[in-house]
N, C-alpha and C positions, 0 to 999 in steps of 0.2 A: 452624482452617485457612482460614476465610473472612475473617478480620480483615485489614484493610489493613496492609501493611508500609510504613513511612514513614521518610524521612530528612529531618530539618530542617537547613537550612544558611542562612547569611546572604543577604540581598538585596544588600547593598553592604558595602564595607569598614567603614563607620561602624557598620552593623548587626552586623558580625562582632565588633567590639571591645566591643559592648554586650551580646553574647550570652554564654551560660554557658561555652562552650569558648574563645571568643576566637581560634580558629585556623582554623576551616573557611573554605571558599573561596566568595567572592561569586558570585552567579548568572551574571554576565556572563562570568567566567572559566570556570565550569562548562560553559556552553554552548559556549564556544570550545574547551575541552579535549575534550569529548565523553565525560566520565566523572566520577563522584563521587570526590573525593580522600579516601583513607584517611589515618590519622595518619602513616604513613611517607612518603607523597607530600608531605604538608604540611611535614614536617620537612625533606625533601630540598630543597624549594623555598622554605624560609625562613619558613614560617608557624607552625611548632611548635618549641618549645624541646627541647633534648636531654634535659633533666630530665623533661619530660612524656612524651616518647616512651619513655624508660627505664621510667617507671612503667607505661605501657601494655604494653610488651613483657615486662617481668619479672613484675610483680604480676598481670597479667591474662592475656596471651597464654600465657606459659610456666607460671607457678605455678598458675593456675586452669584454663586451657583445655588445658594439656599440650602446647603447641606447642614445637618445638625453640627453644632460645635464639637470639636475633637479635643480631648484632654491630652495635650502633647506630653505632659509629665508622665503619663501612664500608658504610652503606646506599647502594645504587645504584638507578638507575632500574629495573633488572630486579628486584632483591630487594625493592624497595618494593612490588611487586605482590603479595607474599606476606603483607602485613599484612591484618588484618581491618577491615572497615568497621562502625561502630556504627550500628545502625538500631533501630527499635522497632515493636511492633504498636500498633494504636489501640483499646485495650480500652475506652475511654470513649466511642467513637463521637463524638469532638469534631470541630469544623469547621475547626480551625486547625493541627493537628499540635502538636508540642511547641515552643512559641515561645521557650523559654529557650535553645534551640540554634540559633535563627535563624528569620527570618520567611518563608522559602521552604520549602514542603513538597513533596518529591518522593515521589509515591506509586508504589511499585514493583510490577512484575508478578510476584506471588508464584508463580504456576503455572510461569512460564518459569524462575524462579530457584530453585525449591524444592530442587534437588540441591546448591545452593551455600549454603543457609541452615541455621543452627542457632539454637536458642532458649535463652536463659537465663531464670532465674526472676525476674530483676529487673535493675536497673542494675548492671553488672559492677563498676564502680569502687566504688560504695557497698557492694556485697556484700563485696568484699575488705576494705574499711576496717572494716565492722561485724563481720565474721568475726574480725578480729584483736583486737577488743575485747570479744568475747562468746563464749558457748559454742555459738552456732548453727553447725552444720556448713556447709561449702561445698555448695551444692545441685548436683544433677546437671544435665545439659544435655538438650535435646530437639530435635525438629524441628517444622516447621510442621504436620505431620500427627500427631505424637505428642508432646503436651505436657501432658496431664492430670496426669502425675506431678509437674509443676512447681507445681501450684496450692497444695499445702501449704507448700513452702518459700517461695513468693511471699508467702503469708499471714504466715509467721513473720517474714520480713524487713520486710514492710510494717508490722508491729506491734512491731518491736524498738525499744528505746531507742537513741538515738545515743550511742556511747561518748564522743564529744567534747562532748556537751551533754546530760547526764542530766536536766536540767530541762525539755527540750523536750517538747511534747505528743506522746503516742504512744498506741498500743494501742487505737484505736477503729475500726480497719478491719475489714471483713468482706467476703468475696466477694459477698455479697448486694447490697452497694452497687453493684457493677458490673452484676450481673444485673438489678437494678431499672432501671438506666439503659438496658439493652438492651430490656427487655420491657414495662416499665410506662410507658405514654404520659404525657408531661409531667414525668417525673422529671428534676430538674435535675442538672447535672454534679456528682458527689459530690467532696468534698475530704477525706475521712477518710484516716488514715494518711499516706502520701506521695503520694496521688492528685493533690494540687495541683501538686507539683513533678516527680514521676517516675511518671506513670500508665501503666506499660507493663511488658510482658515484653520484655527486650532481644533483638533479632534481629541476629545477626552474619552478615556476608556474607564468604564465603571466595572471594577473587577480585575482579576489578574489576566495578563497576556501570557498564555502558556505556549511553550516551545517544545516540539515543533507544531503543535496542533493549530495555533492561530497564525502561523507563518506561511506566506506564499513563497518568498525567496529572500536571500540576503544580497546586498550590494556592497562590495568592498572597493576601496580606493586602490588603484595601481601603485601610486606613490604620492608623496606630497608635491607641492608646487616647486619646492627646492629641497635639497638635503636637510636643511634646518627646519623645514616646515612640519612640526609635529601636530599642528591642529588638523592637517589633512593627512595624517600618518597612514601610509599604505602598507599592505600586507604581502605584496607580490614577492615570491621567492623566499618567504620567511617560514620559520617553524610554526608560528602562530597561524599563518595562512594555510599551512598543511593541516593543522588541527581543524580549522574551519571547514576545509574541504572534506575531511573525514566525517565530521559531524553531519554535514548536510547530505553527504552520500549515504550515510547510515540511516538518515531520517527522510530520505527521498524528497529533498528540496533542492532547487537549483541555486547556484552561486553565479552572480553577475559581477564583472569587473568594469569599473569606470575610471575616468581620469579627470573629472571636473564637471562643472555645471552643464556644458554643452558638448561634452566629448562623445565619441563613439562608445558603445557598450559591447562587452564580449562575454558570451556564455562560456563558463568553465567546462571544457569537455571531460576533464578528469572527474568531475562531480556528475555530469550528465543530467538525467532527469528532464529530458527535453522531448516534448511530444512532436510527432509528425516529422522527425528528422533522426536518422540513424547516424550517430557520431562514428566516424571511421577511425581505424587504427592510425592512419596517417595524420589525421587532425589531432589526435591525442599525442602523437610523437612530436609534432611541431610545437604544440603547446608546452610539452614537457621540456623540450630543448630550450625554449625561451624562459621558461620558469627557472631552469637551472643555471642560466647565464647571468652572472653579475652585471655584465654590460647591458643586458636588456632591461634590467631594473632601473637603469639610469636614463633610458631613452624616453622620449615623450610617448605617452600612451597611444596617441594617434598613429 
């Protein structure tokens, strides 16, 4: 119940089409809209194909979650609000969110939203695909306060062979990998099972995620792993980064900077909104100096 619930989405349209989903909404549009876009919103406004939305609504929403069938041919701005938004918890305590879905991490207010959240044992799309090719049953669902019954099915799916690739490595995941990461100082981010690509229990939001109301803070990438790495596209020193700073400052929410899965994390002093610490003028000046320096944007975040 104390794990962060996060939603990763692109920073820019370039980042969107290098990301796993290829359909989510860039941060400038999100901030203008004032909400996170679910798959029906994305389809309605041209970001998602009908084929993909059909997969979500039939294979996941209806067949797995038991929701009433949705008429994809007649989605409206009103009915699109009934779609679910895919989010995740942060079981690895990583500093970057799930970058395969985009380089901007929205950290949500779990306590405010807990009546609108339910939890799956793992990635719903992969569960459905792997269930069809194996004898593993579809797992039950839980809530953010009641999810211990999902540990066993999570373990089963994390150790299952991919039906579409029987030769792929599998079967080396154990829940202790996660617990060691939590409690043993210095434990690196584990990569067993599917922890490298899908390290989460999926958290679904019933209803819209409103911004800033449902937001705790945002986590931005300092830069990509390389100048050509648009999947982890960073915002440091950019005009878009300044827009994010202004929006969060105006709405009294913090901005955190990170540089990868296990990097240090930096509170943005130009945004502020930090309890129990008065940010000094010197701290702001040092930050601004590095923000304005092109050379600093090419250095390692650490």
